[in-house]
N, C-alpha and C positions, 0 to 999 in steps of 0.2 A: 477707600479702596480704589485700586486701579482696575480699569476694564481692559480685558485681554483683546488684543486686536490680532485677528488670523490673517496674515497677509496672503499666505499660500494655501487658503482653505477656498475651494470653489464649491459654495453651498448649493447652487443651482445644479451643478453636475452631480453632486452627493444626492440631493434630494431626489433626482431623476434617475438614479442608478438602479438597475434591476435587481431585485433581490427577491428570492424564493425561500420563505421561512420554512416550507416542507423539506427542502434540501438542507438547510441549516440544522434542522431538528433530527436529521437522519443519524447523528452521531450519538451514542449512548455511552457516557463516562463508564469506565471500568474501575471498580473499587474492591476487587477480589484480590486474592493473594498473588504474589509474584512467583511464576512457575520457577522450579529449580533448574539447574544445568542438567543436561544429559536426559531430558525428557522429550519423547516423541509426542507431538500434538497434531491433531487434524485442524484444518481450518482453510481459509482462502484469502487471496489477495483481495482486499476490499477496494482499494484505490491505488493508482500508480500515476507518477508525474515524470516528465522529461526534466532534467536538471543538469547542473554541471557541478562537479566536485571542487573542493577548495583548491585543488591542484590544476583545474581547468579540464578534466577529464569528462566526456559524457558519461551520464549515469541515469538510471531509473531509480526514483525514490519510491518505495512501496510502503503501504500500510497493510499488514496481514493481520487477520484477526482469527483466534482460536474459536472453532465451532465444530459441533457434531461429536464431541468427546464424551464419553460415557464412564460410568464407575468413579473411581478416585480422581480421574482427570476431568471430570465434568465441571469441577469448581473453576477451571480456567477458561471455559467457554465465555467468550466476548473480551479476552485479553488481547489488546492491541499490541503489535510489535513492529517497530519501524526498521526498515532495512534499505541499505544502499546497494544497488548493483551497478558497480563501477566498471566500465569498458576500457581496459588496459591490456593490450596484447601480451605484455610481460607478466601479467598475472590473471591468467585464464580462470582461475578458481574464484575470482570475484564476480564473474558473470556467467560462465558456462554451465555451472549447476542449475541456476535459475532457468536459463534458456532451454536446457536439456530436460527438465521436468515438465516444462509446458510445451515441448515439441517445437521450440523456435530456434532461429539461427540469428547471428548478428545481422545477415542481409535482410531478415524480416523486420528487425528493429530499425535498420536504416531506411528501408524502402516501403514498408507497409505499416508504419505507425501513424495512427490518426489521433490527433490532438483536438481538445475543446480550444475554441478560438480566444477564450478569455483565461488568462493566467489567474493563479491565486497565490496566497503567500508561500506555498511550497514549490510551485513551479507550474508547468504547463500541463495540465490534466490529460492523461492518455485515455482515450475511448476504447481503443483496441489496437492490437498489433496482430496483423493477419486475421486469423479467425480467433485469436485469444482476446478476451475482454475481462478487465477487473470485475470482481463481484458477480461472476457467472460461474456456471458449471465448470467451464475450462480453467478457472482461476483455483479450483480446489486442489490442495495438496497437504502433505505432511511436512513438518520440520523437526529438527532436533534443536532443542534450546542450549544457549550457553548463558553465562551471566558475566557482566562487566561492571566495573565501578564507573560511574560518571557523575561528577560534581558531588562526591562523597555519598552516593546512593547506588544501591545495587540495581541494575537494569537487566532485563531480559533481553536477548538478542538471538538471531537466527544463526545456528552453527552450520546447518546443512538443509537444503531443500531435498524432499523425497516425494516420489509419485504418490498420489492417493491411492488408497486400497478401496475396494468396491463399497465397503460399508460407510467410508468417509462421504460418499456422494449421496446426500439426502435430497430427494426431488423436491420436498417441501421448502427447502431453504435456498432454492435456485429460482431466480427470476427468469421465466421463459419468454419474455417479450421478445419479439423480433426486432433485430437490430435494423437501424435505418440505413445501415451502410453496406 
């Protein structure tokens, strides 16, 4: 047998890398049913990242998660949906609905975005944009679902963002920690 030689692997740097197992364990896999198209679900933006689209346009990549739904919709709680908010003046429908629901403007995104200093595999994590913070009361909204085929699998996507209704805001589900910013 041949022994593998890893020329480009810095073992000391990797062994000394900061790792928070609690942070890694915060993601619960969803194995429930895929929501159908044209369904309104409550939930919130759990995480957001700055990124660049494949065409070089600035964008925010978000992970939205269904939560607080009751009745027949309760089975979808925990369902994650990825969405890309792409900033292109010629296509305002790609970003204005997201900004509008959360009371943001493009100038807030440009001038008031605070990011984590360490990028991950998705992009640069967004800690807040102005007063808006992922995984907070400010990040709660409703969405209208749509479905698309991706690699021969049906995927649920966000067709439209809508403001949260009063009953969507559950104080038990919101972290009230003071922001250090």
